[in-house]
C-alpha positions in Angstrom: 84.8 118.3 83.6 82.9 117.5 80.6 85.2 115.0 79.0 85.5 113.0 82.3 81.7 113.0 82.6 81.5 111.6 79.0 83.9 108.9 79.9 82.1 108.3 83.1 78.5 107.9 81.3 80.3 105.7 78.7 81.6 103.5 81.5 78.1 103.3 82.7 76.7 102.5 79.5 79.1 99.4 78.9 78.1 98.1 82.3 74.2 98.5 81.5 74.9 96.7 77.9 76.8 93.7 79.6 73.7 92.8 81.8 71.3 92.1 79.2 73.8 90.1 77.1 74.9 87.9 79.9 71.4 87.3 80.8 70.6 86.2 77.5 73.5 83.8 77.2 72.3 82.1 80.5 68.9 81.9 79.5 70.0 80.4 76.1 72.3 77.8 78.0 69.3 76.8 80.3 67.0 76.3 77.4 69.8 74.2 75.5 70.6 72.2 78.7 66.6 71.7 79.2 66.2 70.3 75.4 69.4 68.0 75.9 68.3 66.6 79.1 64.5 65.9 77.6 65.9 64.4 74.6 68.2 62.0 76.6 65.2 61.0 78.6 63.4 59.9 75.6 66.5 58.4 74.4 66.9 56.3 77.4 62.8 55.1 77.1 63.7 54.1 73.1 67.0 52.5 74.1 65.2 50.2 77.0 62.2 49.6 74.4 64.5 48.5 71.7 66.4 46.4 74.1 63.3 44.2 74.7 62.2 44.2 71.1 65.6 42.4 70.5 65.5 40.2 73.5 61.9 38.9 72.2 63.2 38.3 68.6 66.2 36.3 69.9 63.8 34.2 72.3 61.3 33.6 69.5 64.3 32.8 67.2 65.8 30.0 69.9 62.0 28.6 69.6 62.0 28.5 65.7 65.2 26.5 65.9 64.0 24.1 68.2 60.7 23.6 66.3 63.1 23.1 63.1 65.3 20.6 64.7 62.3 18.8 66.2 60.9 18.5 62.6 64.2 17.2 61.6 64.2 14.4 64.1 60.9 13.2 63.1 61.0 13.3 59.5 64.6 13.8 58.2 67.1 12.8 60.4 70.1 15.1 58.8 73.7 14.6 59.9 74.4 17.3 63.0 76.4 19.8 60.6 73.9 20.0 58.1 70.8 20.4 60.7 72.7 23.0 62.5 73.6 24.5 59.2 69.9 24.8 58.4 69.1 26.1 61.7 71.8 28.8 61.1 70.3 30.1 57.7 66.7 30.3 59.1 67.8 31.9 62.7 69.9 34.7 61.2 71.7 36.8 63.3 73.1 36.9 66.0 72.8 33.0 66.1 74.0 32.2 62.6 78.0 33.3 63.2 78.2 31.0 66.5 76.1 28.0 64.6 78.6 28.1 61.7 81.4 28.2 63.6 79.9 25.1 65.5 79.2 23.3 62.1 83.0 24.1 61.0 84.5 22.4 64.1 82.3 19.5 64.0 83.4 18.9 60.7 87.1 19.6 61.1 87.4 18.2 64.3 85.3 14.9 64.1 84.8 15.1 67.9 82.0 13.7 69.8 82.3 16.6 72.3 79.3 18.1 70.6 77.9 20.2 73.9 81.4 21.5 74.9 81.9 22.8 71.4 78.2 24.3 71.1 79.1 26.3 74.4 82.4 27.4 73.3 81.0 29.0 70.0 78.1 30.7 71.9 80.1 31.7 75.1 82.4 33.7 72.3 79.4 35.6 71.1 77.6 36.5 74.4 78.0 40.1 73.9 75.7 40.0 70.6 73.1 38.7 72.6 70.4 40.3 74.7 69.2 37.4 76.5 69.5 37.2 80.4 71.4 35.1 82.3 68.4 32.6 82.6 67.4 32.8 78.7 71.2 32.4 77.7 71.9 29.5 80.0 69.0 27.7 78.0 70.6 28.4 75.0 74.0 27.1 76.0 72.3 23.9 77.4 70.5 23.0 73.8 73.7 21.7 72.8 72.8 18.6 74.7 70.0 17.7 72.1 72.6 17.3 69.6 74.0 14.3 71.8 73.4 10.8 70.1 70.6 9.2 71.8 67.5 7.4 70.4 65.0 9.8 68.7 61.9 9.8 71.2 64.4 10.8 73.9 65.5 13.4 71.7 62.3 14.7 70.5 61.0 14.7 74.4 64.2 16.9 75.3 63.5 19.2 72.5 59.8 19.5 73.5 61.0 20.6 77.0 63.2 22.9 75.7 60.5 24.6 73.8 58.3 24.8 77.0 61.2 26.4 78.8 61.8 29.0 76.0 57.9 29.7 75.9 57.7 30.3 79.7 60.6 32.6 79.5 58.9 34.5 76.6 55.8 34.6 78.9 57.7 36.0 81.5 59.5 38.7 79.4 56.0 40.1 78.3 54.6 40.3 81.7 57.8 42.0 82.7 58.0 44.5 79.9 54.2 45.6 80.3 55.3 46.4 84.3 59.0 47.7 83.3 57.8 50.0 80.4 55.5 51.9 82.6 57.7 52.5 85.2 60.7 53.4 82.8 58.4 56.0 80.7 57.5 57.5 84.2 61.1 57.7 85.4 62.4 58.9 82.1 59.7 61.4 81.8 59.4 62.9 85.4 63.2 62.7 85.9 63.8 64.8 82.7 61.0 67.4 83.9 62.6 67.6 87.7 66.0 68.4 85.9 64.6 70.8 83.6 62.8 72.7 86.7 65.7 72.4 88.7 68.2 73.9 85.9 65.5 76.6 85.1 
């Protein structure tokens, strides 16, 4: 009888000992899940803000390219290849690579289809840009400015494109201010809600 009772007590102790260990594991998993959710929410907000900053930088670079080209038209009148090379060096990534490809094609093919080559070079690098559809369309249209026309018409066209880019920059700033608050609220409260549900 005594050995049977001892075995029974031993089994009961093992059962009792399992519950706290299992409970601790579940709690640890919940805490770990909560931390991961909160980290993902903060990461989502930071990614959103970084995307806006890069879009802003690229729009400002487009404006700078146009201003450089306008000054060249007014004072220097460089050949297309030299003018674009100068823009590429000052604009930096992601503009530099498609601009240099465009310059090489212009020099190699000696073609008059300047606008078509400009579009092809930038469309091939579309994934490198954080510009939305309308902003990227302006960038593609900028190839028209390199077509051979009189200086006054070119300068007037450049100023028109500068105004278009400035409008997009202003619109982006307004949208960022509104969307930033929404994204931060959604990420934060969404993450907290998932943590509450998980716990």
